[in-house]
N, C-alpha and C positions, 0 to 999 in steps of 0.2 A: 922656328917654333919648337924644335927639339931642345934648344937651349933652355927654354922655359921649363922643361920637364926634367932637366938633368939631375935635379936633387931628389927625384922620386925613384923608387925601386923599379926593376924591370917588369914586375907584375903588380898591378894596382888593385886595390879593393874597390867595391862600389862606392864607398864613402870617399876614397881618394879622388875617383873620377868625378863624383858629384861636386866636390869642392873645386876641382879644376874647371869644370864646365859651368859652375854656378847654378846647378839644378839639385833636385832631391835625389837620394839614393833610389827611390822608387822609379824615377825617370830613367836612371841608368839601367836598372833591372829591365825596364820596358825596352830600351834600346838593345840590350843583350838578348832578351827573349824574342824580339822580332828579327834578330840577325843583323841589325845595323852596326853593332860593335861585336867583334869576335871575342869570345871569352873561353876560359877553361874552368871546368867545375872540378873541385877537389872536395868530395863529400858534399856538404851543404854550402861550401864556400864558393864564391864566384871570384875569379881572378882575371883581370884584363891585362894582356900584354901591352906595355907602353907603346910599342909599334902599332898595335891595333888602334889605340886611341889616336895616335898621330895620323894614321891613314883615314880614320873617320873624320877628323878635323879637316884634312886636306880635301876630302871628297865633298864635304859640305861647304867649304870655302868656294869651290868651283861652281856650286849650284846657285850661289847668291850673286 
């Protein structure tokens, strides 16, 4: 799975994550606000570490 994300930077925007997951940026913000995906806030910007997204994907893969 990490290989699929190797072309992305270490910190992703909500738009990047939305594109990867095939959801809207609003859904990504909801995942961040509910603590399901760890993120960093820099002023008004939300940045999601690539490792955090990978962890989220592995956690949800185990649940299905």
